[in-house]
C-alpha positions, 0 to 999 in steps of 0.5 A: 405913548410909552409906559414906565415903572418909576420911583419907589417900586423900582428902587425897592426892587433893586434893594431886594425889598419889593413886596405885594404892598409896594405901590406901582408908580406908572409914568406915561411919556408921549401922550396927552390928557385927551388921549388918556381919556379916550383910552378909558382912563379916569382923571383924578389929579387937579394940579397935574394930570393923574389917571386911573387905569380902567382895569387895575385902578393903578395911578398913571401920571403923564411925564411933566416938567415944572416951574416954581412960581410960589411958596411950598409944594403947590407953588408950581406950574406944570407942562405935560405936553407930548414933547416932555421926555423921560429924562426931563421927568426924572430930572424933577424928582427928589432923589437919584434913587427915586429917579430910575425908570424901568420898561420891560426889564430894562432900566433907565438911570440917567442920574446914576441912582443905582450907584447911590443905591449901592453906596447907601446915599440919599442924594438930590437929583438937581438944585431944583430940590430946594423948590419943594419943602416936602423933600426935607421930610421925605429925605428924613423919612427915607433915612429912617426907612433905609437906616438898616441898609446904612443910608446916609444923607449926602453932604451937599443934599444936607446943605440944601436942606439947611438952606431951605430952613434958612430961606423960610421955604420949610415954613410952607409945609402944610400940617397934613403933609408933616403928619403924613411923613411923621406917621410913615417914619414912626411906622419904620423900625428906626424912626430916630433917623427921621428926627435926627436928620430934621434936627441936623438941618435945623428943620425940627424946631420949624416943623415941630414948633411947640416942642422943646429943643431937640439938641439935648442929650436927653432928646437924642436918647429919646429918639434912639429909644424909639428904634426897634420897639416891638410894635408897629403902631405909630400912635404908640411911638408918637406917645412915647416920643412926646411923653416928657413934653409939657402938656400944653406943648403936646396940645399945641403940636397936635393942633399944629400938625392936625394929627388924628384924635387917636394920636392926640388922646393917647399921647396926652394920657401917656404924658399925664399918667405914665409916672403915676403908673410907674409908682402904682403900688404906692398910690392911694385908693382914691388916686387909683380910682381917679386914674380909672376915671381919667383914662375912661378905662372901662368904656374906652377899652381899646384906647386903654389897651394901647395905653397899657402897651405903651407903659410896657414898652416904657419898661413898666410892669402893668400886670397888677393894673391889668388884674384890677382892670379885669375885676372892675370889668365884671361888676354884676350890676344886678346885685347892686342897689337899683335906687341909685345905680350910679352911686352903687356902681361907684361904691362897688368900684371903690370897694374892689379897689380898696380890697385889691390894694389891701391884698397887694 
C-alpha cells in the first residue's frame, strides 16, 4: 500500500497559503478495508470506505473509481479494490487543481493541475464533472476563495455547469450541502464571486429559489458590497445579503436551505429593522420602545451585538443606540414598585427612553 497527500492540502501548499488550519486529505492506493482495519484504522465512511488513523485521527480514503447510477452526489457506485490506481482516483476529482498528489515531496500531476494553478484557472478534470451537482457549488466557492489570486472559471467548465442546470442535475442538491458551501463562501473575503458564478450559469435561481432574480444591477452591487468587509462572521454577511429581500422570501429560503437559527433570526431582524435604525433620530418614543421589545435586545445581548455590528457595516451610526441600550441594561429593580414589577420595569424603560430622546 502507498500513501499520498492529495487535494486541498497540496493545492494550497503550491499556492503558498498552507497553514495549520489546512486539513490533510490522505489517499491510500493498493489496500483494502480488511487490511486497513487490521492496521488499527477505524472505518467511518458509509458510501465508500474512509478510515481514521489510530494515532492522528486524520482521515484516510481508499483509492476508488465511481459509476453514476442515480441523481445527485449520492447517486454513485464505488469500486475500492486494490487494483485502482492513483491516476484513476485523481481522474474522478472535480478540478485539475484538486487532482494533484504528493508523496515524500514528489508531485504526481497527471491532469496538469500545476499549469492551471499558475494560470489561475478553475477547470474540470473530465466530462464526469457533470455527474455531481455539488461541483457547481464548489467551483463557485473556489472562485470566491481564490479571487485574490485572479482565478476564473474555464469556459468549457462554465458550459458544463450551465448544462447541469438545464438537465436538472442541479435540482438534486441537498439543503445541507447548499448551506455548507454558502457558509464557506461567506467566510471568504470576496463572496461576491460565489454568487456571480452561480448567477452566470443559471444556478442561482435554482439553488436559492425563493429569492428575487439576481440579474439586476442592484443585486450585482449588493454582491460586491459583501467583499472585503471587516468581519469574519458569515451570519452577518448572510444578513447583509438578504437585507432587501421580501420577509416571506427570507423565511422560505431559510427553510429551504435549513440554515441555523442564528442565521435566520439575525437575517430577519436586519431585514425588518435596518431602515428604522437608519432613521433612529426621527423615531418616536413608542417606536423605539417597540424596537427594543422586537429585538429582545436586553435578553439576547449577543444577537443584539451582532445586529448592531451589521448596521455599522451598512454605514449606520449606532453610537446613540448603544448608549440607550446601556442605560436600559442598568435599571435598578430594587428601586421600583414591587407590587407589579413587570409594569414597573416597563414604565421605567419608557421613562429612560423619553428622557434620552428629549436630550438628543
